[in-house]
Backbone as XML, in Angstrom:
<?xml version="1.0"?>
<chain id="A" units="angstrom">
  <residue number="1" name="MET">
    <atom name="N" x="69.321" y="24.693" z="153.011"/>
    <atom name="CA" x="69.996" y="25.710" z="153.772"/>
    <atom name="C" x="70.585" y="26.742" z="152.815"/>
  </residue>
  <residue number="2" name="ARG">
    <atom name="N" x="70.362" y="28.007" z="153.097"/>
    <atom name="CA" x="70.851" y="29.100" z="152.245"/>
    <atom name="C" x="72.201" y="29.594" z="152.700"/>
  </residue>
  <residue number="3" name="THR">
    <atom name="N" x="73.072" y="29.840" z="151.749"/>
    <atom name="CA" x="74.360" y="30.429" z="152.082"/>
    <atom name="C" x="74.302" y="31.922" z="151.828"/>
  </residue>
  <residue number="4" name="GLU">
    <atom name="N" x="75.049" y="32.653" z="152.597"/>
    <atom name="CA" x="75.065" y="34.111" z="152.471"/>
    <atom name="C" x="75.914" y="34.520" z="151.272"/>
  </residue>
  <residue number="5" name="HIS">
    <atom name="N" x="75.408" y="35.460" z="150.501"/>
    <atom name="CA" x="76.141" y="35.976" z="149.352"/>
    <atom name="C" x="77.200" y="36.960" z="149.829"/>
  </residue>
  <residue number="6" name="LEU">
    <atom name="N" x="78.441" y="36.738" z="149.419"/>
    <atom name="CA" x="79.536" y="37.639" z="149.760"/>
    <atom name="C" x="80.023" y="38.292" z="148.472"/>
  </residue>
  <residue number="7" name="PRO">
    <atom name="N" x="79.883" y="39.617" z="148.369"/>
    <atom name="CA" x="80.300" y="40.295" z="147.148"/>
    <atom name="C" x="81.800" y="40.161" z="146.906"/>
  </residue>
  <residue number="8" name="GLN">
    <atom name="N" x="82.164" y="40.016" z="145.640"/>
    <atom name="CA" x="83.552" y="39.887" z="145.229"/>
    <atom name="C" x="83.986" y="41.149" z="144.494"/>
  </residue>
  <residue number="9" name="ARG">
    <atom name="N" x="85.239" y="41.544" z="144.683"/>
    <atom name="CA" x="85.823" y="42.665" z="143.968"/>
    <atom name="C" x="87.224" y="42.264" z="143.525"/>
  </residue>
  <residue number="10" name="THR">
    <atom name="N" x="87.768" y="42.986" z="142.555"/>
    <atom name="CA" x="89.090" y="42.681" z="142.020"/>
    <atom name="C" x="90.068" y="43.780" z="142.403"/>
  </residue>
  <residue number="11" name="CYS">
    <atom name="N" x="91.225" y="43.397" z="142.917"/>
    <atom name="CA" x="92.292" y="44.343" z="143.230"/>
    <atom name="C" x="92.837" y="44.874" z="141.914"/>
  </residue>
  <residue number="12" name="ILE">
    <atom name="N" x="92.972" y="46.200" z="141.795"/>
    <atom name="CA" x="93.437" y="46.784" z="140.537"/>
    <atom name="C" x="94.927" y="46.552" z="140.295"/>
  </residue>
  <residue number="13" name="ALA">
    <atom name="N" x="95.662" y="46.157" z="141.322"/>
    <atom name="CA" x="97.098" y="45.943" z="141.172"/>
    <atom name="C" x="97.415" y="44.487" z="140.815"/>
  </residue>
  <residue number="14" name="CYS">
    <atom name="N" x="97.007" y="43.546" z="141.644"/>
    <atom name="CA" x="97.355" y="42.139" z="141.429"/>
    <atom name="C" x="96.298" y="41.379" z="140.633"/>
  </residue>
  <residue number="15" name="ARG">
    <atom name="N" x="95.123" y="41.988" z="140.418"/>
    <atom name="CA" x="94.023" y="41.436" z="139.635"/>
    <atom name="C" x="93.429" y="40.167" z="140.242"/>
  </residue>
  <residue number="16" name="GLN">
    <atom name="N" x="93.580" y="39.963" z="141.553"/>
    <atom name="CA" x="92.983" y="38.817" z="142.217"/>
    <atom name="C" x="91.608" y="39.182" z="142.731"/>
  </residue>
  <residue number="17" name="LYS">
    <atom name="N" x="90.666" y="38.259" z="142.586"/>
    <atom name="CA" x="89.327" y="38.470" z="143.132"/>
    <atom name="C" x="89.320" y="38.042" z="144.588"/>
  </residue>
  <residue number="18" name="LYS">
    <atom name="N" x="88.743" y="38.901" z="145.420"/>
    <atom name="CA" x="88.643" y="38.613" z="146.847"/>
    <atom name="C" x="87.304" y="39.132" z="147.349"/>
  </residue>
  <residue number="19" name="GLU">
    <atom name="N" x="86.971" y="38.755" z="148.571"/>
    <atom name="CA" x="85.758" y="39.289" z="149.178"/>
    <atom name="C" x="85.913" y="40.790" z="149.357"/>
  </residue>
  <residue number="20" name="LYS">
    <atom name="N" x="84.825" y="41.496" z="149.191"/>
    <atom name="CA" x="84.833" y="42.955" z="149.246"/>
    <atom name="C" x="85.422" y="43.476" z="150.555"/>
  </residue>
  <residue number="21" name="ASN">
    <atom name="N" x="85.101" y="42.828" z="151.666"/>
    <atom name="CA" x="85.580" y="43.316" z="152.961"/>
    <atom name="C" x="87.066" y="43.031" z="153.196"/>
  </residue>
  <residue number="22" name="ALA">
    <atom name="N" x="87.717" y="42.273" z="152.302"/>
    <atom name="CA" x="89.146" y="42.004" z="152.427"/>
    <atom name="C" x="89.978" y="43.040" z="151.676"/>
  </residue>
  <residue number="23" name="LEU">
    <atom name="N" x="89.322" y="43.943" z="150.958"/>
    <atom name="CA" x="90.004" y="44.958" z="150.163"/>
    <atom name="C" x="89.721" y="46.348" z="150.719"/>
  </residue>
  <residue number="24" name="ILE">
    <atom name="N" x="90.548" y="47.298" z="150.324"/>
    <atom name="CA" x="90.362" y="48.697" z="150.728"/>
    <atom name="C" x="89.890" y="49.469" z="149.508"/>
  </residue>
  <residue number="25" name="ARG">
    <atom name="N" x="88.810" y="50.228" z="149.677"/>
    <atom name="CA" x="88.245" y="50.992" z="148.568"/>
    <atom name="C" x="88.828" y="52.399" z="148.546"/>
  </residue>
  <residue number="26" name="LEU">
    <atom name="N" x="89.201" y="52.823" z="147.354"/>
    <atom name="CA" x="89.627" y="54.198" z="147.112"/>
    <atom name="C" x="88.553" y="54.823" z="146.242"/>
  </residue>
  <residue number="27" name="VAL">
    <atom name="N" x="88.224" y="56.065" z="146.513"/>
    <atom name="CA" x="87.124" y="56.706" z="145.801"/>
    <atom name="C" x="87.556" y="58.053" z="145.243"/>
  </residue>
  <residue number="28" name="ARG">
    <atom name="N" x="87.079" y="58.346" z="144.038"/>
    <atom name="CA" x="87.262" y="59.674" z="143.449"/>
    <atom name="C" x="86.032" y="60.482" z="143.845"/>
  </residue>
  <residue number="29" name="THR">
    <atom name="N" x="86.254" y="61.552" z="144.572"/>
    <atom name="CA" x="85.151" y="62.374" z="145.050"/>
    <atom name="C" x="84.666" y="63.314" z="143.949"/>
  </residue>
  <residue number="30" name="SER">
    <atom name="N" x="83.594" y="64.014" z="144.214"/>
    <atom name="CA" x="83.005" y="64.905" z="143.215"/>
    <atom name="C" x="83.931" y="66.060" z="142.847"/>
  </residue>
  <residue number="31" name="ASP">
    <atom name="N" x="84.829" y="66.439" z="143.751"/>
    <atom name="CA" x="85.761" y="67.528" z="143.427"/>
    <atom name="C" x="87.029" y="67.019" z="142.736"/>
  </residue>
  <residue number="32" name="GLY">
    <atom name="N" x="87.119" y="65.698" z="142.466"/>
    <atom name="CA" x="88.238" y="65.137" z="141.728"/>
    <atom name="C" x="89.365" y="64.595" z="142.573"/>
  </residue>
  <residue number="33" name="SER">
    <atom name="N" x="89.295" y="64.749" z="143.884"/>
    <atom name="CA" x="90.354" y="64.219" z="144.744"/>
    <atom name="C" x="90.126" y="62.720" z="144.972"/>
  </residue>
  <residue number="34" name="VAL">
    <atom name="N" x="91.163" y="62.031" z="145.419"/>
    <atom name="CA" x="91.100" y="60.600" z="145.680"/>
    <atom name="C" x="91.336" y="60.376" z="147.165"/>
  </residue>
  <residue number="35" name="GLU">
    <atom name="N" x="90.449" y="59.590" z="147.786"/>
    <atom name="CA" x="90.521" y="59.347" z="149.227"/>
    <atom name="C" x="90.294" y="57.882" z="149.529"/>
  </residue>
  <residue number="36" name="VAL">
    <atom name="N" x="90.764" y="57.435" z="150.691"/>
    <atom name="CA" x="90.503" y="56.093" z="151.178"/>
    <atom name="C" x="89.091" y="56.075" z="151.757"/>
  </residue>
  <residue number="37" name="ASP">
    <atom name="N" x="88.320" y="55.068" z="151.375"/>
    <atom name="CA" x="86.936" y="54.933" z="151.834"/>
    <atom name="C" x="86.824" y="53.646" z="152.643"/>
  </residue>
  <residue number="38" name="LEU">
    <atom name="N" x="87.107" y="53.723" z="153.928"/>
    <atom name="CA" x="87.115" y="52.530" z="154.771"/>
    <atom name="C" x="85.735" y="51.899" z="154.919"/>
  </residue>
  <residue number="39" name="ALA">
    <atom name="N" x="84.692" y="52.700" z="154.932"/>
    <atom name="CA" x="83.341" y="52.168" z="155.066"/>
    <atom name="C" x="82.811" y="51.620" z="153.740"/>
  </residue>
  <residue number="40" name="ALA">
    <atom name="N" x="83.461" y="51.958" z="152.632"/>
    <atom name="CA" x="83.072" y="51.527" z="151.281"/>
    <atom name="C" x="81.650" y="51.952" z="150.942"/>
  </residue>
  <residue number="41" name="ARG">
    <atom name="N" x="81.264" y="53.151" z="151.362"/>
    <atom name="CA" x="79.910" y="53.645" z="151.117"/>
    <atom name="C" x="79.865" y="55.048" z="150.513"/>
  </residue>
  <residue number="42" name="ARG">
    <atom name="N" x="81.015" y="55.681" z="150.352"/>
    <atom name="CA" x="81.004" y="57.057" z="149.840"/>
    <atom name="C" x="80.626" y="57.072" z="148.368"/>
  </residue>
  <residue number="43" name="PRO">
    <atom name="N" x="79.925" y="58.111" z="147.948"/>
    <atom name="CA" x="79.568" y="58.208" z="146.534"/>
    <atom name="C" x="80.790" y="58.569" z="145.695"/>
  </residue>
  <residue number="44" name="GLY">
    <atom name="N" x="80.796" y="58.117" z="144.473"/>
    <atom name="CA" x="81.888" y="58.415" z="143.568"/>
    <atom name="C" x="82.455" y="57.147" z="142.968"/>
  </residue>
  <residue number="45" name="ARG">
    <atom name="N" x="83.285" y="57.307" z="141.987"/>
    <atom name="CA" x="83.897" y="56.163" z="141.317"/>
    <atom name="C" x="84.905" y="55.517" z="142.257"/>
  </residue>
  <residue number="46" name="GLY">
    <atom name="N" x="84.848" y="54.209" z="142.384"/>
    <atom name="CA" x="85.707" y="53.508" z="143.321"/>
    <atom name="C" x="86.617" y="52.492" z="142.666"/>
  </residue>
  <residue number="47" name="ALA">
    <atom name="N" x="87.680" y="52.162" z="143.361"/>
    <atom name="CA" x="88.618" y="51.116" z="142.954"/>
    <atom name="C" x="89.084" y="50.419" z="144.228"/>
  </residue>
  <residue number="48" name="TYR">
    <atom name="N" x="89.457" y="49.159" z="144.096"/>
    <atom name="CA" x="89.828" y="48.367" z="145.265"/>
    <atom name="C" x="91.279" y="47.925" z="145.190"/>
  </residue>
  <residue number="49" name="LEU">
    <atom name="N" x="91.919" y="47.923" z="146.359"/>
    <atom name="CA" x="93.302" y="47.457" z="146.501"/>
    <atom name="C" x="93.388" y="46.465" z="147.653"/>
  </residue>
  <residue number="50" name="CYS">
    <atom name="N" x="94.264" y="45.471" z="147.488"/>
    <atom name="CA" x="94.559" y="44.540" z="148.580"/>
    <atom name="C" x="95.213" y="45.316" z="149.718"/>
  </residue>
  <residue number="51" name="ARG">
    <atom name="N" x="95.307" y="44.690" z="150.839"/>
    <atom name="CA" x="95.960" y="45.317" z="151.989"/>
    <atom name="C" x="97.474" y="45.111" z="151.948"/>
  </residue>
  <residue number="52" name="GLN">
    <atom name="N" x="97.984" y="44.445" z="150.928"/>
    <atom name="CA" x="99.409" y="44.144" z="150.842"/>
    <atom name="C" x="100.195" y="45.331" z="150.306"/>
  </residue>
  <residue number="53" name="LYS">
    <atom name="N" x="101.367" y="45.503" z="150.862"/>
    <atom name="CA" x="102.242" y="46.619" z="150.514"/>
    <atom name="C" x="102.571" y="46.643" z="149.026"/>
  </residue>
  <residue number="54" name="ASP">
    <atom name="N" x="102.815" y="45.489" z="148.434"/>
    <atom name="CA" x="103.184" y="45.421" z="147.019"/>
    <atom name="C" x="102.091" y="45.966" z="146.113"/>
  </residue>
  <residue number="55" name="CYS">
    <atom name="N" x="100.850" y="45.689" z="146.447"/>
    <atom name="CA" x="99.736" y="46.176" z="145.623"/>
    <atom name="C" x="99.639" y="47.697" z="145.677"/>
  </residue>
  <residue number="56" name="TRP">
    <atom name="N" x="99.831" y="48.272" z="146.854"/>
    <atom name="CA" x="99.780" y="49.732" z="146.977"/>
    <atom name="C" x="100.911" y="50.382" z="146.191"/>
  </residue>
  <residue number="57" name="GLU">
    <atom name="N" x="102.103" y="49.800" z="146.283"/>
    <atom name="CA" x="103.246" y="50.356" z="145.556"/>
    <atom name="C" x="103.020" y="50.282" z="144.051"/>
  </residue>
  <residue number="58" name="LEU">
    <atom name="N" x="102.505" y="49.151" z="143.581"/>
    <atom name="CA" x="102.252" y="48.973" z="142.159"/>
    <atom name="C" x="101.187" y="49.949" z="141.656"/>
  </residue>
  <residue number="59" name="ALA">
    <atom name="N" x="100.134" y="50.129" z="142.429"/>
    <atom name="CA" x="99.051" y="51.032" z="142.021"/>
    <atom name="C" x="99.494" y="52.490" z="142.005"/>
  </residue>
  <residue number="60" name="LEU">
    <atom name="N" x="100.352" y="52.876" z="142.952"/>
    <atom name="CA" x="100.778" y="54.272" z="143.031"/>
    <atom name="C" x="101.977" y="54.582" z="142.136"/>
  </residue>
  <residue number="61" name="GLU">
    <atom name="N" x="102.792" y="53.580" z="141.793"/>
    <atom name="CA" x="103.930" y="53.806" z="140.904"/>
    <atom name="C" x="103.469" y="54.131" z="139.492"/>
  </residue>
  <residue number="62" name="GLY">
    <atom name="N" x="102.660" y="53.246" z="138.948"/>
    <atom name="CA" x="102.207" y="53.415" z="137.575"/>
    <atom name="C" x="100.937" y="54.248" z="137.522"/>
  </residue>
  <residue number="63" name="ASN">
    <atom name="N" x="100.162" y="54.014" z="136.491"/>
    <atom name="CA" x="98.920" y="54.773" z="136.373"/>
    <atom name="C" x="97.698" y="53.885" z="136.529"/>
  </residue>
  <residue number="64" name="ARG">
    <atom name="N" x="97.844" y="52.735" z="137.187"/>
    <atom name="CA" x="96.705" y="51.829" z="137.368"/>
    <atom name="C" x="95.577" y="52.488" z="138.146"/>
  </residue>
  <residue number="65" name="LEU">
    <atom name="N" x="95.927" y="53.180" z="139.208"/>
    <atom name="CA" x="94.911" y="53.839" z="140.016"/>
    <atom name="C" x="94.255" y="54.975" z="139.241"/>
  </residue>
  <residue number="66" name="GLU">
    <atom name="N" x="95.053" y="55.744" z="138.539"/>
    <atom name="CA" x="94.517" y="56.842" z="137.733"/>
    <atom name="C" x="93.591" y="56.307" z="136.650"/>
  </residue>
  <residue number="67" name="HIS">
    <atom name="N" x="93.974" y="55.212" z="136.026"/>
    <atom name="CA" x="93.154" y="54.622" z="134.971"/>
    <atom name="C" x="91.831" y="54.093" z="135.533"/>
  </residue>
  <residue number="68" name="ALA">
    <atom name="N" x="91.900" y="53.389" z="136.667"/>
    <atom name="CA" x="90.698" y="52.808" z="137.267"/>
    <atom name="C" x="89.720" y="53.882" z="137.730"/>
  </residue>
  <residue number="69" name="LEU">
    <atom name="N" x="90.239" y="54.979" z="138.262"/>
    <atom name="CA" x="89.374" y="56.044" z="138.769"/>
    <atom name="C" x="89.075" y="57.112" z="137.717"/>
  </residue>
  <residue number="70" name="ARG">
    <atom name="N" x="89.702" y="56.977" z="136.557"/>
    <atom name="CA" x="89.506" y="57.925" z="135.458"/>
    <atom name="C" x="89.780" y="59.366" z="135.884"/>
  </residue>
  <residue number="71" name="THR">
    <atom name="N" x="90.931" y="59.536" z="136.495"/>
    <atom name="CA" x="91.339" y="60.860" z="136.955"/>
    <atom name="C" x="92.856" y="60.931" z="136.986"/>
  </residue>
  <residue number="72" name="LYS">
    <atom name="N" x="93.372" y="62.109" z="137.172"/>
    <atom name="CA" x="94.811" y="62.310" z="137.334"/>
    <atom name="C" x="95.069" y="62.562" z="138.816"/>
  </residue>
  <residue number="73" name="LEU">
    <atom name="N" x="95.970" y="61.799" z="139.415"/>
    <atom name="CA" x="96.285" y="61.980" z="140.837"/>
    <atom name="C" x="97.120" y="63.234" z="141.025"/>
  </residue>
  <residue number="74" name="SER">
    <atom name="N" x="96.671" y="64.092" z="141.918"/>
    <atom name="CA" x="97.477" y="65.264" z="142.251"/>
    <atom name="C" x="98.596" y="64.825" z="143.191"/>
  </residue>
  <residue number="75" name="SER">
    <atom name="N" x="99.599" y="65.645" z="143.331"/>
    <atom name="CA" x="100.705" y="65.292" z="144.230"/>
    <atom name="C" x="100.218" y="65.203" z="145.674"/>
  </residue>
  <residue number="76" name="ASP">
    <atom name="N" x="99.229" y="66.021" z="146.046"/>
    <atom name="CA" x="98.671" y="65.954" z="147.406"/>
    <atom name="C" x="97.948" y="64.632" z="147.639"/>
  </residue>
  <residue number="77" name="ASP">
    <atom name="N" x="97.151" y="64.201" z="146.656"/>
    <atom name="CA" x="96.439" y="62.925" z="146.775"/>
    <atom name="C" x="97.423" y="61.760" z="146.860"/>
  </residue>
  <residue number="78" name="ARG">
    <atom name="N" x="98.435" y="61.776" z="145.992"/>
    <atom name="CA" x="99.436" y="60.714" z="145.988"/>
    <atom name="C" x="100.155" y="60.661" z="147.339"/>
  </residue>
  <residue number="79" name="GLN">
    <atom name="N" x="100.498" y="61.823" z="147.884"/>
    <atom name="CA" x="101.183" y="61.883" z="149.180"/>
    <atom name="C" x="100.270" y="61.383" z="150.301"/>
  </residue>
  <residue number="80" name="ALA">
    <atom name="N" x="98.994" y="61.746" z="150.262"/>
    <atom name="CA" x="98.054" y="61.288" z="151.285"/>
    <atom name="C" x="97.895" y="59.772" z="151.241"/>
  </residue>
  <residue number="81" name="LEU">
    <atom name="N" x="97.835" y="59.195" z="150.052"/>
    <atom name="CA" x="97.714" y="57.746" z="149.927"/>
    <atom name="C" x="98.990" y="57.043" z="150.387"/>
  </residue>
  <residue number="82" name="LEU">
    <atom name="N" x="100.140" y="57.607" z="150.062"/>
    <atom name="CA" x="101.398" y="57.033" z="150.538"/>
    <atom name="C" x="101.500" y="57.105" z="152.059"/>
  </residue>
  <residue number="83" name="THR">
    <atom name="N" x="101.056" y="58.202" z="152.633"/>
    <atom name="CA" x="101.054" y="58.351" z="154.087"/>
    <atom name="C" x="100.148" y="57.308" z="154.727"/>
  </residue>
  <residue number="84" name="TYR">
    <atom name="N" x="98.977" y="57.091" z="154.124"/>
    <atom name="CA" x="98.061" y="56.072" z="154.636"/>
    <atom name="C" x="98.720" y="54.692" z="154.560"/>
  </residue>
  <residue number="85" name="ALA">
    <atom name="N" x="99.355" y="54.390" z="153.434"/>
    <atom name="CA" x="99.999" y="53.089" z="153.251"/>
    <atom name="C" x="101.106" y="52.875" z="154.277"/>
  </residue>
  <residue number="86" name="VAL">
    <atom name="N" x="101.911" y="53.917" z="154.511"/>
    <atom name="CA" x="103.009" y="53.818" z="155.485"/>
    <atom name="C" x="102.457" y="53.651" z="156.895"/>
  </residue>
  <residue number="87" name="SER">
    <atom name="N" x="101.373" y="54.336" z="157.219"/>
    <atom name="CA" x="100.803" y="54.250" z="158.567"/>
    <atom name="C" x="100.227" y="52.865" z="158.853"/>
  </residue>
  <residue number="88" name="ARG">
    <atom name="N" x="99.839" y="52.124" z="157.826"/>
    <atom name="CA" x="99.249" y="50.810" z="158.008"/>
    <atom name="C" x="100.277" y="49.687" z="157.955"/>
  </residue>
  <residue number="89" name="ARG">
    <atom name="N" x="101.532" y="49.965" z="157.683"/>
    <atom name="CA" x="102.538" y="48.916" z="157.517"/>
    <atom name="C" x="102.805" y="48.103" z="158.760"/>
  </residue>
  <residue number="90" name="GLY">
    <atom name="N" x="102.483" y="48.623" z="159.922"/>
    <atom name="CA" x="102.723" y="47.891" z="161.159"/>
    <atom name="C" x="101.786" y="46.736" z="161.366"/>
  </residue>
  <residue number="91" name="GLU">
    <atom name="N" x="100.746" y="46.622" z="160.558"/>
    <atom name="CA" x="99.762" y="45.561" z="160.730"/>
    <atom name="C" x="100.155" y="44.330" z="159.935"/>
  </residue>
  <residue number="92" name="ALA">
    <atom name="N" x="100.542" y="43.282" z="160.566"/>
    <atom name="CA" x="100.837" y="41.941" z="160.028"/>
    <atom name="C" x="100.930" y="41.840" z="158.515"/>
  </residue>
  <residue number="93" name="GLY">
    <atom name="N" x="101.953" y="42.434" z="157.931"/>
    <atom name="CA" x="102.217" y="42.303" z="156.504"/>
    <atom name="C" x="101.224" y="42.991" z="155.598"/>
  </residue>
  <residue number="94" name="SER">
    <atom name="N" x="100.449" y="43.903" z="156.134"/>
    <atom name="CA" x="99.455" y="44.571" z="155.319"/>
    <atom name="C" x="99.689" y="46.066" z="155.295"/>
  </residue>
  <residue number="95" name="VAL">
    <atom name="N" x="99.014" y="46.693" z="154.373"/>
    <atom name="CA" x="99.090" y="48.152" z="154.271"/>
    <atom name="C" x="97.956" y="48.743" z="155.047"/>
  </residue>
</chain>
């Protein structure tokens, strides 16, 4: 009997390996902006974060996200990501 392969990714904040569908992908687009990629299919350099509030705070406080995406976060991008994180807080302990 064959088991299905489930891709693994690492959260850039807590460094835990989890199934790809349990993480949220952030992508650096061709114009240099950073966006949430819910479908995990957009072209560009990507990084993954857990759905937990602590991981989002850690990634946005320091330069972990900037380092992983090899870019500098603009204030607009940082604000958009914080807005996304705040909007998701109502979901059972997740961002």
